[in-house]
C-alpha positions as CSV (number, residue, x, y, z in Angstrom):
1,E,-100.8,-233.8,80.7
2,S,-104.1,-235.1,82.2
3,Q,-104.0,-232.2,84.7
4,A,-103.5,-229.5,82.5
5,W,-99.7,-229.5,83.3
6,S,-100.3,-228.2,86.6
7,L,-97.9,-228.5,89.4
8,D,-98.0,-231.3,92.1
9,T,-96.2,-230.3,95.0
10,A,-96.4,-233.7,96.8
11,E,-94.3,-234.7,93.6
12,L,-91.6,-232.2,94.3
13,R,-91.3,-233.5,97.9
14,R,-91.2,-237.1,96.5
15,A,-88.6,-236.5,94.1
16,I,-86.4,-234.4,96.5
17,Q,-86.5,-237.2,99.0
18,V,-85.2,-239.8,96.5
19,A,-82.7,-237.3,95.1
20,R,-81.2,-236.9,98.7
21,F,-80.5,-240.7,99.0
22,R,-77.7,-239.9,96.0
23,S,-77.0,-236.1,95.9
24,S,-77.4,-232.9,98.0
25,P,-79.7,-231.1,96.0
26,R,-79.1,-227.2,96.3
27,A,-81.4,-225.8,93.4
28,I,-84.6,-226.1,91.8
29,V,-85.2,-225.2,87.8
30,I,-88.4,-224.2,86.8
31,I,-89.2,-223.6,83.2
32,N,-92.1,-221.1,82.8
33,P,-93.5,-220.9,80.5
34,G,-93.1,-224.4,79.6
35,N,-92.0,-225.6,76.0
36,P,-93.5,-227.1,74.1
37,T,-96.8,-227.2,76.2
38,G,-97.0,-223.4,76.3
39,N,-98.2,-223.9,79.9
40,V,-98.0,-220.8,82.2
41,L,-97.6,-221.5,86.0
42,T,-100.6,-219.7,87.9
43,R,-99.9,-217.4,90.9
44,K,-100.9,-220.2,93.3
45,S,-98.1,-222.9,91.7
46,M,-95.7,-220.3,91.8
47,V,-96.1,-219.5,95.5
48,S,-96.1,-223.3,96.1
49,I,-92.8,-223.8,94.2
50,I,-91.4,-220.4,96.2
51,K,-92.5,-221.8,99.7
52,F,-90.9,-225.3,98.7
53,A,-87.6,-224.0,97.7
54,Y,-87.7,-221.8,101.0
55,E,-88.4,-225.1,103.0
56,E,-85.6,-227.2,101.4
57,R,-83.1,-224.4,101.3
58,L,-82.9,-224.4,97.3
59,F,-81.6,-221.9,95.2
60,I,-84.2,-221.2,92.4
61,L,-83.2,-221.0,88.5
62,A,-86.2,-219.7,86.5
63,D,-85.8,-220.4,83.1
64,E,-88.5,-217.6,81.6
65,V,-86.9,-217.4,78.0
66,Y,-90.2,-218.0,76.5
67,Q,-92.4,-215.4,78.4
68,D,-93.3,-213.8,75.3
69,N,-94.3,-216.9,73.5
70,I,-97.5,-217.8,75.6
71,Y,-101.0,-218.6,74.4
72,E,-103.6,-215.6,74.1
73,G,-105.5,-215.4,77.2
74,S,-102.7,-216.5,79.4
75,E,-100.7,-214.2,81.7
76,F,-97.1,-214.4,82.8
77,L,-95.7,-213.6,86.0
78,S,-92.2,-213.5,86.9
79,F,-90.8,-215.5,89.5
80,K,-89.4,-212.3,91.0
81,K,-92.3,-210.4,90.9
82,V,-94.3,-213.0,92.9
83,M,-91.2,-213.4,95.5
84,T,-91.2,-209.7,95.9
85,E,-95.0,-209.5,96.4
86,M,-94.7,-212.4,98.6
87,G,-92.6,-210.5,101.2
88,S,-90.2,-211.7,103.9
89,P,-88.9,-214.2,104.3
90,Y,-89.3,-215.1,100.5
91,N,-88.2,-212.0,98.9
92,K,-84.9,-212.2,100.4
93,M,-84.3,-215.8,98.5
94,E,-81.6,-216.0,95.8
95,L,-82.9,-216.1,92.6
96,I,-81.5,-216.5,88.7
97,S,-83.9,-215.6,86.0
98,F,-83.1,-216.5,82.4
99,F,-84.5,-214.4,79.6
100,S,-83.1,-214.0,76.3
101,C,-83.8,-213.6,72.7
102,S,-82.8,-217.1,72.0
103,K,-82.1,-220.5,73.9
């Protein structure tokens, strides 16, 4: 909260190292926009997450259900769009994006 809900890639790296002592992580779930914060990830944060997932060989599950419920002045970008624009090898990664009328 003190950092405006921004992403900390170092925390992702710490968390996966801890998780690997107990399991074999295969995926990362990203909720964007966040609920209840209304935070929308920046392109820079999304690129960091995609690169992290690629390096760690993680499948991306992008929960993008609330993309129409963002704060005025915010811009929503889908993970698919960002991955595609990043080019190879990132645009060949597997991704599931969730979008529905209701969770």
